[in-house]
VEXGULUM-387715 format. One record per residue (C-alpha): residue number from 1; x, y, z. Coordinates in pm, 1 decimal. Example, Ala and Ser with C-alpha at 12.3 -4.5 7.8 and 13.67 -1.06 7.14 Angstrom:
<doros>
doro pos:1&u:1230.0&v:-450.0&w:780.0
doro pos:2&u:1367.0&v:-106.0&w:714.0
</doros>
This chain:
<doros>
doro pos:1&u:-449.2&v:-568.0&w:1811.9
doro pos:2&u:-746.7&v:-358.9&w:1932.4
doro pos:3&u:-753.2&v:-197.9&w:1574.4
doro pos:4&u:-790.6&v:-519.6&w:1409.4
doro pos:5&u:-1159.5&v:-504.6&w:1411.1
doro pos:6&u:-1141.1&v:-166.7&w:1227.6
doro pos:7&u:-923.0&v:-307.0&w:929.7
doro pos:8&u:-1220.3&v:-422.0&w:710.1
doro pos:9&u:-1452.7&v:-142.7&w:743.7
doro pos:10&u:-1181.3&v:120.6&w:685.4
doro pos:11&u:-1034.3&v:-59.7&w:404.3
doro pos:12&u:-1353.4&v:-105.8&w:238.5
doro pos:13&u:-1454.9&v:259.9&w:311.6
doro pos:14&u:-1123.8&v:377.4&w:179.3
doro pos:15&u:-1121.3&v:167.1&w:-130.8
doro pos:16&u:-1490.9&v:278.5&w:-230.9
doro pos:17&u:-1409.1&v:659.3&w:-152.5
doro pos:18&u:-1100.6&v:650.0&w:-351.7
doro pos:19&u:-1245.4&v:498.7&w:-651.3
doro pos:20&u:-1544.4&v:762.9&w:-611.0
doro pos:21&u:-1291.6&v:1047.7&w:-602.7
doro pos:22&u:-1093.1&v:882.1&w:-896.6
doro pos:23&u:-1422.8&v:849.6&w:-1118.7
doro pos:24&u:-1500.4&v:1201.0&w:-1063.4
doro pos:25&u:-1149.4&v:1339.1&w:-1185.1
doro pos:26&u:-937.4&v:1323.9&w:-1495.7
doro pos:27&u:-683.7&v:1106.4&w:-1291.9
doro pos:28&u:-942.5&v:817.1&w:-1374.9
doro pos:29&u:-801.2&v:825.8&w:-1749.0
doro pos:30&u:-436.2&v:793.2&w:-1613.6
doro pos:31&u:-486.9&v:488.7&w:-1369.0
doro pos:32&u:-499.4&v:133.2&w:-1531.1
doro pos:33&u:-850.2&v:-17.7&w:-1534.6
doro pos:34&u:-918.8&v:-287.1&w:-1255.9
doro pos:35&u:-1053.0&v:-622.7&w:-1377.7
doro pos:36&u:-1236.7&v:-676.5&w:-1050.6
doro pos:37&u:-1343.5&v:-341.8&w:-921.9
doro pos:38&u:-1527.5&v:-89.5&w:-1129.4
doro pos:39&u:-1374.7&v:221.3&w:-1250.5
doro pos:40&u:1115.6&v:-773.6&w:875.8
doro pos:41&u:1027.4&v:-1118.0&w:945.9
doro pos:42&u:1202.9&v:-1058.6&w:1301.8
doro pos:43&u:866.4&v:-903.5&w:1404.1
doro pos:44&u:674.5&v:-1165.8&w:1269.0
doro pos:45&u:701.7&v:-1429.7&w:1535.9
doro pos:46&u:306.6&v:-1520.6&w:1494.1
doro pos:47&u:396.1&v:-1706.3&w:1177.1
doro pos:48&u:424.5&v:-2072.0&w:1318.2
doro pos:49&u:231.7&v:-2267.1&w:1060.6
doro pos:50&u:281.6&v:-2266.4&w:672.7
doro pos:51&u:-76.7&v:-2151.8&w:587.9
doro pos:52&u:1.1&v:-1833.4&w:794.7
doro pos:53&u:213.8&v:-1713.1&w:492.0
doro pos:54&u:-132.9&v:-1656.5&w:306.3
doro pos:55&u:-190.9&v:-1386.5&w:591.6
doro pos:56&u:16.3&v:-1168.6&w:326.7
doro pos:57&u:-290.6&v:-1122.9&w:150.0
doro pos:58&u:-450.1&v:-901.4&w:408.0
doro pos:59&u:-193.6&v:-612.5&w:405.6
doro pos:60&u:-158.1&v:-658.2&w:23.2
doro pos:61&u:-530.0&v:-574.8&w:-28.1
doro pos:62&u:-588.0&v:-362.4&w:274.1
doro pos:63&u:-269.8&v:-139.6&w:217.0
doro pos:64&u:-298.4&v:-109.2&w:-156.9
doro pos:65&u:-668.6&v:2.9&w:-97.8
doro pos:66&u:-622.9&v:279.8&w:122.3
doro pos:67&u:-261.7&v:384.3&w:67.8
doro pos:68&u:-277.3&v:373.3&w:-285.5
doro pos:69&u:-650.3&v:407.1&w:-423.6
doro pos:70&u:-774.9&v:627.3&w:-133.4
doro pos:71&u:-489.7&v:837.1&w:-33.7
doro pos:72&u:-359.8&v:899.7&w:-359.0
doro pos:73&u:-707.3&v:997.2&w:-489.9
doro pos:74&u:-770.8&v:1221.7&w:-186.9
doro pos:75&u:-432.2&v:1404.8&w:-212.9
doro pos:76&u:-474.2&v:1463.6&w:-577.5
doro pos:77&u:-828.1&v:1615.2&w:-536.8
doro pos:78&u:-680.5&v:1835.4&w:-262.0
doro pos:79&u:-360.6&v:1942.2&w:-455.5
doro pos:80&u:-543.0&v:1980.8&w:-775.9
doro pos:81&u:-712.8&v:2309.8&w:-632.2
doro pos:82&u:-365.8&v:2469.3&w:-641.9
doro pos:83&u:-180.7&v:2292.7&w:-896.7
doro pos:84&u:-175.5&v:2129.4&w:-1273.5
doro pos:85&u:-315.5&v:1774.9&w:-1311.8
doro pos:86&u:57.3&v:1660.9&w:-1331.7
doro pos:87&u:191.0&v:1856.6&w:-1043.6
doro pos:88&u:-99.2&v:1740.6&w:-809.3
doro pos:89&u:-49.5&v:1377.7&w:-913.1
doro pos:90&u:319.0&v:1379.2&w:-851.9
doro pos:91&u:262.8&v:1555.0&w:-514.4
doro pos:92&u:15.8&v:1305.6&w:-431.6
doro pos:93&u:247.3&v:1006.9&w:-515.4
doro pos:94&u:528.4&v:1147.7&w:-317.4
doro pos:95&u:325.7&v:1259.8&w:-3.6
doro pos:96&u:145.1&v:935.6&w:10.5
doro pos:97&u:449.9&v:729.0&w:-79.7
doro pos:98&u:688.2&v:867.6&w:180.7
doro pos:99&u:414.3&v:901.9&w:453.5
doro pos:100&u:321.4&v:532.6&w:386.8
doro pos:101&u:678.9&v:437.3&w:441.9
doro pos:102&u:716.0&v:631.4&w:754.9
doro pos:103&u:406.8&v:458.1&w:907.3
doro pos:104&u:621.1&v:132.2&w:876.5
doro pos:105&u:930.7&v:301.5&w:1042.3
doro pos:106&u:716.1&v:348.9&w:1370.5
doro pos:107&u:954.3&v:607.9&w:1514.4
doro pos:108&u:1129.5&v:958.7&w:1461.7
doro pos:109&u:1493.1&v:857.8&w:1470.5
doro pos:110&u:1783.3&v:905.5&w:1221.2
doro pos:111&u:1750.3&v:533.1&w:1134.9
doro pos:112&u:1392.4&v:551.6&w:1091.6
doro pos:113&u:1425.1&v:842.3&w:854.8
doro pos:114&u:1695.1&v:636.8&w:654.3
doro pos:115&u:1426.7&v:350.0&w:663.5
doro pos:116&u:1156.1&v:566.8&w:547.2
doro pos:117&u:1350.5&v:718.0&w:248.9
doro pos:118&u:1462.2&v:354.4&w:148.2
doro pos:119&u:1112.5&v:208.7&w:182.3
doro pos:120&u:959.1&v:499.4&w:4.0
doro pos:121&u:1182.6&v:493.7&w:-283.8
doro pos:122&u:1244.1&v:108.9&w:-333.5
doro pos:123&u:885.2&v:-25.8&w:-234.0
doro pos:124&u:614.5&v:258.0&w:-208.0
doro pos:125&u:694.2&v:464.8&w:-510.4
doro pos:126&u:743.8&v:146.6&w:-755.2
doro pos:127&u:406.1&v:-1.9&w:-635.8
doro pos:128&u:216.4&v:331.2&w:-700.1
doro pos:129&u:364.1&v:349.9&w:-1047.1
doro pos:130&u:260.0&v:-25.9&w:-1079.0
doro pos:131&u:-86.6&v:53.7&w:-972.0
doro pos:132&u:-124.8&v:366.4&w:-1216.1
doro pos:133&u:39.1&v:152.6&w:-1517.6
doro pos:134&u:-89.4&v:-210.9&w:-1455.2
doro pos:135&u:-391.4&v:-168.0&w:-1225.6
doro pos:136&u:-492.3&v:-260.4&w:-847.3
doro pos:137&u:-451.7&v:-626.4&w:-899.7
doro pos:138&u:-81.9&v:-605.1&w:-1020.9
doro pos:139&u:5.4&v:-388.3&w:-715.7
doro pos:140&u:-184.7&v:-627.1&w:-478.4
doro pos:141&u:-27.5&v:-935.3&w:-632.8
doro pos:142&u:322.5&v:-757.4&w:-606.2
doro pos:143&u:273.1&v:-655.2&w:-254.7
doro pos:144&u:151.7&v:-1021.4&w:-163.8
doro pos:145&u:457.5&v:-1167.9&w:-311.6
doro pos:146&u:676.7&v:-938.7&w:-113.1
doro pos:147&u:500.0&v:-972.9&w:217.9
doro pos:148&u:455.6&v:-1342.3&w:143.8
doro pos:149&u:832.7&v:-1403.3&w:103.0
doro pos:150&u:874.2&v:-1216.6&w:438.8
doro pos:151&u:650.4&v:-1442.3&w:619.9
doro pos:152&u:784.8&v:-1766.2&w:449.0
doro pos:153&u:1119.8&v:-1659.4&w:606.2
doro pos:154&u:966.4&v:-1578.9&w:924.2
doro pos:155&u:819.2&v:-1925.9&w:929.9
doro pos:156&u:1156.7&v:-2058.6&w:861.0
doro pos:157&u:1305.1&v:-1871.6&w:1114.4
doro pos:158&u:1056.2&v:-1941.2&w:1373.8
doro pos:159&u:1002.5&v:-2315.5&w:1325.5
doro pos:160&u:1267.1&v:-2428.2&w:1093.3
doro pos:161&u:1240.5&v:-2636.5&w:775.0
doro pos:162&u:1001.0&v:-2900.1&w:751.8
</doros>
């Protein structure tokens, strides 16, 4: 886990950069306001204590900050140079959603492609629309519940019922 030390600074920088980009575009009017911010259990063998389920807060916050706020804002700004606001937003959502889903698949196989399409369609895109309509906190909370459930099942699989 050599990248773990970079998680906090990259997340903070991505969040701040994303909010900065949003503030300087008309997209800021589309995104729901934030109350706190201005403008596979099989791989989870480390979950051995009940409190470790709370580790779901880390990916929920970090991934929503950089995958939603920063990446979509950045892609929107880049695509807006050549497309209408609506087309740029749709393009940013699709590119970020499926790229982010692919990052969770880890490889270039047919199975990973199917996983990417499924995860992008069933998880990443709905989270993006939740963020756009209900705000960052709603997306983080939903992400936390999904990962928390995964970690809880991993705990039960790794240790068994208490």
